[in-house]
N, C-alpha and C positions, 0 to 999 in steps of 0.2 A: 504494500500500500504506500502510495507516495506521501510526502510530508504534508501536502495540503489536505489530503483525505484524513491523515492522522490528526491534524489540528481540528478539522470539522468534527470528526468523531468524538474526540475528547470533550468538545464543547457540548455535544449531544448526549453524553452519558448522564443518566439521571444520578443525582448525588445520593450517596448512601449517607444518611445523616449520622451525627455522632451518637445519638441515642441507640440507633440500630447497631452501630459498630461496637458500642459498649456491651450490648447483649451478646453479640456474636463473638466478641473477643475472648470471653470465657471458654467457649468451645475451641476457638482458634489457638488459644494458649496450650491446649493439649497436643497440638500438631507442630508447633514452632520450637526450634532449638534457640533459646535466648529469650530475653524479655522484650515483649512487644506490647504496645498499648493500642487503644482504640483509634488514636490519631494516625498511627502508622497503618493500621488496618484500613482506615478510611482513605488514606493516600493510595494504598494498593488497589482498593476496589473502585476508586474514582479516577484511576490512571494518572495520579499526580506524582511529583517527584518524591522519592523515598530517601530517608536518612538511615533507615533500618535495613540491615542485610538479611533478607529472608532466607532462612535455611530450615527446611523441614526436618523433624526428627526421623531417623531411619525407620522405614516401615509405615510412615504416616501419609505418604503421597496419595494413596487411594482414598483416604478419608478427606484429605484436602480437596481432591477432585470431586467427591460427592458434595461437599459443602459448596464449592464453586458452582456445580451444576444446580443445586437447590437455589442459590442466590440468583443465578441466571434465569431460572424459571419465573422469578417474581418480576423480572424486568420486561418492559415492552420494547424489545429490540427486534429489528429485522434480523433475518438469519445472518446476513453479512456482518452486522454490528455485533451480534451475539458472538459469532465466531472470532471476530477481531478482539473483543473484550476478553473472552476466555483465553485466546492465544497470547495476548499481552501479559495477562496475569500468570499464566503457566510459564512463560519465558522468564519472568521475574523470579519465580520460585524454583526454576530449573526442572520443570516437568515437560516432557515431550507430548505433543498433541496426540500422537498415536497411543501413548500410555493412558492419557486422559480418556480417549475414546474407548479403550478396552477395559478400564477399571473404575469409571466414575460411579457405577452401580454396585460395586463390590460390598460396601457396608450393608446394603439391604439384602444382597444375595448370599453373603457369607455370615451365617448366624453364629455369633459368639457374644459373650456378655459385654465386652467392650464395644463392639459394633452396635449392639442393641441399644446400649446407653447413649452412644454417640448419635445415632439416628433419632432416638427419642428426644435428646436435648435439642437437636436442630428442629425437629417437628414442633416442640414446645415454643421455640423462638418464632418460627414462622406462623404458628397458630396465634401467638400473641400479636404479631404484626397485623394479621388479618382482622382480628377482633377489634383492635384499636384503629384499623385502617391507616396504619403508618406505612407509607410507601418506602420501599428500599430506594 
């Protein structure tokens, strides 16, 4: 995508407000190696400049992919914009698009206590957003 399209897309990305990032940061903390706050999460999700070096804990990439997929489902993106948004975030955290495509549903398809808790936590967050009609 050329630079002009990149600039237009970034302006068109709906902002993930800080309240939503605060809710999501607790789940995200389980996946990230290092200390990250909702401001850095907001920067990542809103395609802004980052000061935090995103590094996933080994073995947590598929859960991050699921979280990203769930967030993308709440956005009113065209397919092109959704693919660009997901691709940009995956590049920042070091996940290949082919990995994402193959594993983003693993937490719901592979039942274990940790995945069940992770999926339930995300479902609770998204349910809260829907009840409060808080847009991502």
